[in-house]
Phi, psi and omega in degrees: 000129179250131185231140173253142180245122181243112179257130189249134173154126175303326184294334177288320183284332180276348182087004180291332180232131177284133184278069178288336181299318182299315180296317183294311181296317180300320178296316179300317181292315180299319178298338180265008178084009181277145175268115176272110189265331179218141166229112186229136173255133181230159180283173175284065184237117185307309186292324178295317180295316179304312183299313182293317181298316179299311184293317183288325179297324178283328188272335188234163180292328180209155177228131174248123179249127179237141174094155175078026176249150182131200187245010179275161185303329182272002179271088185249004187296311182300315180298320181291319179295319177300315181295327180298334180248015179056045178245161172262162173276142178225163178241092179295153179302323185293321179283323177299314180298321180294318178296317180296320177297318180295320179293321177299319179294322178296319180295327177292322180282333183235067186295339183272358182246137178267121182265126178245096185233133174278098186300318182297318179295322180290323189268354186288137174221163180299143178300145179060030171253162179270121181291144170240108184287148186258090182291340183256001183200209189255295188288135177283162169256193179195167172236123179235108189054245182254020181250125180252121181254119185235161180293163176266340177291122190307315181297321179290320177302310183297318180296315182287322179300324181301332182282344181236003186303323183291350178277356180247111181222157178196174183246015177280135179231150181226153172220160185239143172232163181226143179213147176268358178293136176302148184305319182299333183279348185241007180303317181301321182289322179293322177292319183294317183294329178284338173282324184282327186230158179274074183220164166241147182229129174248142180244126185233097180296139177230097183295323181294318179278350177063042173204169170258134177258127180253127177250118181254128183232139180205169175253000180234125184297322181294320178294319180297313180295320180296318179294319178299311182297322180296318179291322177301316182285326191275319182241014177058039177285160184233149176278354176240149182303139176233162180209162174205177177278103182297331185281349181080186181267110182298335184291342182263000181284128180283143177234154180243000000 
């Protein structure tokens, strides 16, 4: 399964908010064997969102859109997703009731504050979409064909993703190896192992940990195991982290 992740929000592009959602969702999907093919951040721009949703929905098995839902002026995601499929926004009874219940609970906790919320704007989702109720917040999400619309607030995102997580599956598996060999010294081995086995290998130097981390990914367990064993034997890689003094012995450095 190949999935694209579209994170929406001017605040992401300006640097005002760190895009932790993209990292979290990508990790959840990867752990489920899903291939994350795109991670793109876009502004709160109706036409930009429409364009990306249309293209990604056709190109990938699934699309996850986060952020920009609710009733504030910059929350244009629901309207844009509806437009991408030529749908109108509607307010189903189930989402209206959920928003009203949440507001009632807020009023009980905050009796001294008057809440002015446009319930219809908060509860609206594209017609003929599947509602995703927001147990951790106010605005609902939805599923429209292969597009999943989730909140941008991290706690709400995590809560809602849990209700659809089982719908994302794949057969990609990964394992990690570690080596103290400099990256330049093992390029030949990484190329060779990908020729020998149906795998991809990424090399990620970690200066602080004083090793290179190798990530081997495959869709076949036998290919994955074979590539791992070959690298262990060929470049003396280890399945547990190893380290050394990257800087060498300063006492042997010549000076003039």
